[in-house]
N, C-alpha and C positions, 0 to 999 in steps of 0.2 A: 611586536607581536604578533600573531598572525592564526587564526583558531585552523588549524586542517582540515576537521572534520567532526561532525556530530552521529554521534550513536544511540540510538531508542533500544533502550532495553526495557523487557516487556517481563513480567514475572507472572510463571509457569506452574504449576504440576510439573510435569511432564515435558521436557524440552522435543521429545520425538514426536511429539505431535504438529512441530510448527514444519516438517517437510512438506507434509501433503499440500500444506497450503501456501508458506515462502516460496516453497524447489518447484514441488510440481504444478500448481496451479501459477503463481508469479513466472517462473522460472531465473527466481535466483540459485545463486550458487551456496553448495555449503562451503565455505570458505575457514570454519574452527568448528572441532567441534568437543569437547572436552570434559562430556560426559553431565557434568552441571551447568554449562550453558553451550549454546549452539550460536554461530553467527553466521546469516545467510550475506550475501555480497553480488549486486548485479558488475560486470564487467569493468573496468576504470573508464570513468566518462569524466567533462571537462563542465561541473559541475562546484557553486559554491557552494560550501553549508549553510543550511538554512532552520530557523528557530519562528515557525508562525504562534502568533498570541492571536485570540479570537473573541467575541461575545457569539455569534454563532458562524454553521461551518458554510451560509450561504444560500437565498433561496427561503430564508427561515427553518434550516435544517439544524440538528447539532452541532457540535462544533468535534472532529472527526478525532479522535486519538492520531493517526498516521495519513499521510497523505502518502500514495504512493501514483506518481507520474511514470506509463510506461507508453511506447511508440507506437501499438495496436490495442487499443481497447478489444474491438472487437474479439481479438483470438481472447482475451482475458476474462470477457462475457462469457467464451464458448464453453470454455475450461472449469471456468465457477458452475453454471449449468450443468456440464457434463457430471461436476461434484456432488450437485443435488442443492448446491449451498442456497440462500435466500439471499436477495439481495433486502435491506432496508431503506434505499432511494436508489432513483432512478432505473437504466440510463435517461441522464439530461440534458439535454443540451443548457446550458447555461452561458446569459447574458455577456458572462467576462473571459467567452470565448473556450470554455472547456467542455471536453462531452464526459460524464463523470456515472456514475452510481456509487453506492455503499454499500458496505456485507459487514460480518463480524467475523474475525480472525475466528482460531478452534482454542481461544485464552477470554475471548468476550471483546475484544476490543474493536472500536467504531474505525475500520479502515474506508480510506477513500482513493479511489482507483479513480484516474482522471487519466485523461490525453486530450493536449493543448491541439483546437480543430483544425485545418488550414485556410489560409485566410484566400479570398479570392471571389 
C-alpha cells in the first residue's frame, strides 16, 4: 500500500474568497470547482506526500496550519504586499536553511510560505 497524495481541507463559509489568496497570490491553478468545494493545484512535480507533527513552528513561532514551499519567495512577498496582507512573522532567514514568512489566509489559517536557500 502506498499513500499517493495528502490533501489539506480548509473549512470556509465562502469558497470564492480562496481565489485571491491561493490563485492570485500563490499562483495555484483552479483544478476543481463544484461550488461547495474548490481545489487549487500546482503543476505536477515529483514530490512525496508529507505530514509534519510539531510542538512549535521553529524559532519560537506557532505551528502553522499549512507550509507552502515556493520557488520564488520574493515574488510571493511582492504579491502579498501589493494585496495589502499583513505578515505575522518574517521574512526571516532560518538556521535550518530556509527563508520564510507567515501570514493568514482569508479563512484565518496560519500559512508558512518558504523557500530553501541556495547553498554556497
